[in-house]
C-alpha positions in Angstrom: -46.7 34.8 -98.4 -45.9 36.1 -94.9 -42.5 37.4 -96.1 -44.3 39.4 -98.7 -46.7 40.9 -96.2 -44.1 42.1 -93.7 -42.6 44.8 -96.0 -46.0 45.9 -97.2 -47.1 46.3 -93.5 -44.0 48.3 -92.7 -44.8 50.7 -95.6 -48.3 51.0 -94.3 -47.0 51.8 -90.8 -44.7 54.5 -92.1 -47.5 56.1 -94.0 -49.9 56.0 -91.0 -47.6 58.2 -88.8 -47.0 61.0 -91.4 -49.1 63.4 -89.4 -47.2 63.0 -86.1 -44.2 65.3 -86.6 -43.6 69.0 -86.9 -41.7 68.8 -90.2 -41.2 66.2 -93.0 -38.1 64.8 -91.5 -39.6 64.4 -88.1 -42.7 62.9 -89.6 -40.6 60.1 -91.1 -38.6 59.5 -88.0 -41.7 59.3 -85.8 -43.4 56.9 -88.2 -40.5 54.5 -87.7 -40.0 55.0 -84.0 -43.6 55.1 -83.0 -44.1 51.4 -82.5 -40.8 49.9 -81.5 -41.9 46.3 -81.5 -43.5 46.2 -84.9 -40.3 44.7 -86.4 -40.5 41.0 -85.9 -37.8 38.4 -86.0 -38.2 34.6 -85.9 -35.7 32.4 -84.1 -35.5 28.7 -84.7 -36.4 26.7 -81.5 -32.9 25.2 -81.4 -31.2 28.5 -81.2 -29.8 30.1 -78.0 -32.0 32.4 -75.9 -31.2 34.5 -72.9 -31.9 32.2 -70.0 -35.5 31.6 -70.9 -35.7 28.8 -68.3 -34.3 30.9 -65.5 -36.5 32.4 -62.7 -37.4 36.1 -62.5 -35.4 36.3 -59.2 -31.6 36.6 -59.4 -29.5 33.7 -58.3 -28.3 36.1 -55.6 -31.1 36.6 -53.1 -29.6 40.0 -52.2 -29.0 41.3 -55.7 -28.8 45.1 -55.8 -29.8 45.3 -59.5 -33.4 45.7 -60.8 -34.3 45.4 -64.5 -37.6 47.1 -65.1 -39.2 47.0 -68.6 -42.4 48.0 -70.4 -43.5 46.1 -73.5 -46.6 45.8 -75.6 -46.2 42.0 -75.2 -47.6 41.6 -71.7 -49.7 44.8 -71.9 -51.9 43.8 -74.9 -54.5 41.1 -75.0 -53.3 39.2 -78.1 -55.3 36.1 -79.1 -53.7 32.8 -77.9 -53.0 31.9 -81.5 -51.4 35.2 -82.5 -49.1 34.9 -85.5 -45.5 36.0 -84.7 -45.1 37.4 -88.2 -47.9 39.9 -87.6 -47.5 40.6 -83.9 -45.2 42.6 -81.7 -43.2 39.6 -80.5 -40.2 37.4 -81.0 -40.4 33.6 -81.2 -37.8 32.1 -79.0 -37.7 28.6 -77.7 -41.3 28.2 -78.9 -42.3 31.1 -76.6 -43.2 34.7 -77.5 -41.2 37.6 -76.1 -41.5 41.3 -76.7 -38.3 42.8 -78.1 -37.8 44.9 -74.9 -38.3 41.9 -72.6 -35.7 40.0 -74.7 -33.2 42.7 -74.1 -34.0 42.8 -70.4 -33.3 39.1 -70.2 -30.0 39.5 -72.0 -29.0 42.2 -69.5 -29.8 39.9 -66.6 -27.8 37.1 -68.2 -24.8 39.4 -68.0 -25.2 41.1 -64.6 -27.9 39.2 -62.7 -30.6 41.1 -61.0 -34.4 40.9 -60.7 -36.9 41.4 -63.6 -40.1 43.5 -63.2 -42.6 44.0 -66.0 -44.5 47.4 -66.0 -48.1 46.5 -66.5 -51.0 48.9 -67.0 -54.4 48.2 -65.5 -56.0 48.7 -68.9 -54.4 46.8 -71.7 -53.3 48.6 -74.8 -55.2 47.9 -78.1 -53.9 45.3 -80.5 -54.8 47.5 -83.5 -51.8 49.5 -84.5 -53.7 52.7 -85.5 -55.7 52.6 -82.3 -52.4 52.3 -80.3 -50.8 55.2 -82.2 -53.8 57.4 -81.5 -54.0 56.4 -77.8 -50.3 57.1 -77.3 -50.6 60.5 -79.0 -53.6 61.3 -76.7 -51.7 60.2 -73.5 -48.7 62.3 -74.5 -50.7 65.4 -75.3 -52.6 65.2 -72.0 -49.6 64.1 -70.0 -51.8 61.2 -68.9 -50.2 58.6 -66.6 -52.0 55.3 -67.0 -52.7 53.4 -63.8 -50.4 50.4 -63.2 -51.2 47.0 -61.8 -50.5 46.9 -58.1 -47.2 45.3 -57.0 -45.3 44.8 -53.8 -42.0 45.8 -55.6 -39.6 47.4 -53.1 -37.2 49.6 -55.0 -35.4 50.7 -51.9 -33.3 47.5 -51.8 -31.8 48.2 -55.2 -28.8 50.5 -56.0 -28.9 50.2 -59.8 -32.1 50.2 -61.8 -32.3 49.5 -65.6 -35.3 51.0 -67.3 -36.3 49.4 -70.7 -39.0 50.4 -73.2 -40.0 50.7 -76.8 -39.6 54.1 -78.3 -43.0 55.5 -79.1 -43.2 58.8 -81.0 -39.5 59.4 -80.3 -40.2 59.3 -76.6 -40.8 57.1 -73.5 -44.2 55.4 -73.3 -46.4 57.1 -70.7 -46.6 53.8 -68.7 -42.9 54.1 -68.0 -43.5 57.6 -66.6 -46.3 56.2 -64.5 -43.7 53.8 -63.0 -41.2 56.6 -62.4 -43.9 58.7 -60.7 -45.0 55.8 -58.5 -41.6 54.5 -57.4 -38.9 56.6 -55.9 -35.5 56.1 -57.6 -33.9 59.3 -56.2 -30.2 58.9 -55.7 -29.9 55.6 -57.5 -28.0 54.7 -60.7 -30.6 54.6 -63.4 -29.7 53.1 -66.8 -32.1 53.4 -69.8 -32.2 50.9 -72.7 -34.7 50.8 -75.5 -35.7 49.2 -78.8 -36.7 51.2 -81.9 -37.5 50.9 -85.6 -34.5 52.6 -87.0 -34.4 56.1 -85.6 -32.8 55.6 -82.2 -33.7 56.7 -78.7 -35.1 60.1 -79.6 -35.4 62.3 -76.5 -36.2 59.3 -74.2 -32.8 59.2 -72.3 -33.1 62.7 -71.1 -36.8 62.1 -70.1 -35.7 59.1 -68.0 -32.9 61.0 -66.3 -35.2 63.9 -65.4 -38.2 61.8 -64.3 -36.1 59.3 -62.2 -34.1 61.9 -60.3 -31.1 59.6 -60.7 -27.8 60.3 -59.0 -26.1 58.7 -62.0 -27.4 57.8 -65.4 -24.8 56.1 -67.6 -25.2 56.1 -71.4 -28.1 54.1 -72.5 -28.4 51.4 -75.2 -30.7 51.6 -78.2 -31.1 48.5 -80.4 -33.2 48.3 -83.5 -36.0 45.8 -83.1 -34.9 43.7 -86.0 -31.5 43.3 -84.5 -32.5 42.2 -81.0 -32.0 38.5 -81.4 -28.4 39.0 -82.4 -27.6 41.8 -79.9 -26.1 39.7 -77.2 -22.5 40.8 -77.9 -23.7 44.4 -78.2 -25.4 44.2 -74.8 -22.3 42.7 -73.2 -20.0 45.3 -74.7 -22.3 48.1 -73.5 -22.4 46.8 -70.0 -18.6 46.5 -70.0 -18.3 50.1 -71.2 -20.5 51.5 -68.5 -18.9 49.4 -65.9 -21.9 47.7 -64.3 -21.4 44.3 -62.7 -23.9 42.2 -60.8 -23.3 40.0 -57.9 -24.4 37.0 -59.9 -22.9 37.9 -63.2 -21.0 35.1 -64.8 -22.2 32.5 -62.3 -24.7 29.7 -62.6 -27.7 29.2 -60.3 -26.8 26.6 -57.7 -29.6 24.0 -57.6 -30.6 20.8 -55.7 -32.4 18.0 -57.5 -36.0 17.3 -56.4 -39.0 15.2 -57.5 -42.6 16.4 -58.0 -45.1 13.6 -57.5 -48.7 13.8 -58.7 -50.4 10.4 -58.1 -48.5 7.9 -60.2 -46.7 10.7 -62.1 -43.1 11.5 -61.0 -41.5 14.6 -62.4 -37.9 15.9 -62.1 -37.1 19.3 -60.9 -34.7 21.5 -59.0 -34.9 23.8 -56.0 -32.6 26.9 -55.9 -30.1 27.7 -53.2 -31.7 31.0 -52.4 -32.5 31.7 -48.8 -36.3 31.4 -49.4 -36.0 28.2 -51.3 -33.7 26.6 -48.7 -36.1 27.6 -45.9 -39.0 26.0 -47.8 -36.9 22.9 -48.5 -36.8 22.2 -44.8 -40.5 21.2 -45.0 -39.8 18.5 -47.6 -41.4 16.1 -48.3 -44.2 18.8 -48.7 -47.6 17.8 -49.9 -49.9 20.6 -51.1 -53.5 20.3 -52.3 -53.3 22.4 -55.5 -56.0 23.7 -57.9 -55.7 24.3 -61.6 -56.1 27.9 -62.7 -56.4 29.6 -66.1 -54.7 26.8 -68.1 -51.3 28.0 -66.9 -50.8 27.0 -63.2 -51.6 24.8 -60.2 -51.6 26.6 -56.9 -52.2 25.8 -53.2 -51.9 27.3 -49.8 -49.2 26.3 -47.3 -49.3 26.2 -43.5 -45.9 27.9 -42.8 -44.8 31.5 -43.1 -41.3 32.2 -44.5 -39.1 34.7 -42.7 -39.7 38.2 -43.9 -36.1 38.8 -44.8 -36.2 36.0 -47.3 -39.1 37.4 -49.3 -37.3 40.0 -51.5 -36.8 39.7 -55.2 -40.3 38.7 -56.5 -41.7 39.8 -59.8 -45.0 39.8 -61.7 -43.9 37.5 -64.5 -42.9 33.9 -64.7 -41.3 31.3 -67.0 -43.0 28.0 -67.8 -41.8 25.4 -65.3 -41.4 27.9 -62.4 -42.1 26.7 -58.9 -43.0 29.9 -56.9 -44.0 31.2 -53.6 -46.5 34.1 -53.3 -46.4 36.2 -50.1 -49.7 38.0 -50.9 -51.7 34.8 -51.3 -49.5 32.7 -49.0 -49.3 29.8 -51.5 -47.0 27.9 -53.8 -47.6 27.4 -57.5 -46.3 25.5 -60.5 -46.6 27.4 -63.8 -46.7 25.3 -66.9 -48.0 27.5 -69.7 -48.5 31.1 -70.9 -45.1 32.5 -70.1 -45.7 34.8 -73.2 -48.7 36.5 -71.5 -48.4 36.2 -67.7 -50.6 39.1 -66.6 -50.0 38.4 -62.9 -51.8 40.7 -60.4 -49.4 39.9 -57.6 -45.7 39.2 -57.3 -44.3 35.7 -57.1 -40.8 34.5 -56.0 -39.3 31.6 -58.0 -37.9 28.9 -55.7 -37.2 26.2 -58.3 -38.5 24.7 -61.5 -39.9 21.6 -63.1 -37.4 20.2 -65.6 -39.6 17.3 -67.0 -42.1 17.6 -69.8 -44.8 20.1 -68.7 -47.5 18.8 -70.9 -48.6 16.4 -68.2 -50.2 19.3 -66.4 -52.6 19.9 -69.3 -54.4 16.6 -68.5 -54.6 16.7 -64.7 -57.8 16.9 -62.7 -58.8 20.4 -61.5 -57.6 19.6 -58.0 -54.7 17.3 -57.2 -52.2 16.5 -54.4 -48.7 17.4 -55.4 -45.7 16.3 -53.3 -42.3 18.0 -53.4 -39.4 15.9 -52.2 -35.6 15.8 -52.4 -34.4 13.4 -55.1 -32.9 10.2 -53.9 
């Protein structure tokens, strides 16, 4: 039945945008390009995904590549039981990803770098018609929506990828908010986007002008329905524009650890980044941690890592991530809700839990967690 509804919904979306263009041809194009992530694809849980278990920080602590992206998924308050066949998401490894985020992760798989999700303070509506009308209003008024505060430091990056869904043949206003807030002058800025069949529109030129980039190589536009199979396309594009990352083609170096919670002993790894190695010196490290939001356990620490080791954080996470947060001076273990992080501060991954994460769902609200090197 779901397969029958998808084409019917697509026809409805196409009709709903018929008043957005200046001529019949533009009206059709805009109807398809307005909501990039409306095309949905389902991937079997056994299929390959672009490093869904990797941290948001690059394996190289001094990566000079930043991958910024905006997506409805992560900026819309979807219900917890949202159906992937009727939402702007991709099902991958039993987690939901927006199409643009999925592309961002494929780029990082090839060139390394740090991920950063552009998040607006006010979430976008789940209803498609409301989203369309709001986007038209923002564009007409040149309104720049306020973004969630972040300690992102763009000065340490030489190359910045900017990813987005094409809305009304243009860049979403939230991306322009980012470019207005963060100075990318003199950097190499590379656009990439997802769309519903009518390409990048005028978005590449908009990115070039708004970013004041010194260089802006040719961007990549991938139709939303093709994102899951676009890995070779992404790799070929990166080869063509000649961008290489410090960590491209290498695996994260890791050290085995154990995470002990009462009688429960879990396996994990700690990364060989400068921050992780500094924190490892405090092992065995016992932290009193509290559960929060059905997604994490967090607790304060009594040491202060060196400032030079605190670069590379992001406001998203993967399930299993062990992180350090400079703003709150704590460590956390994330075990759920990768598909809708909505973090208000940046966290820096230092390792991950590799055992079954379901044990965290049944823990007390406050527990003692000990991190130790594996014997």
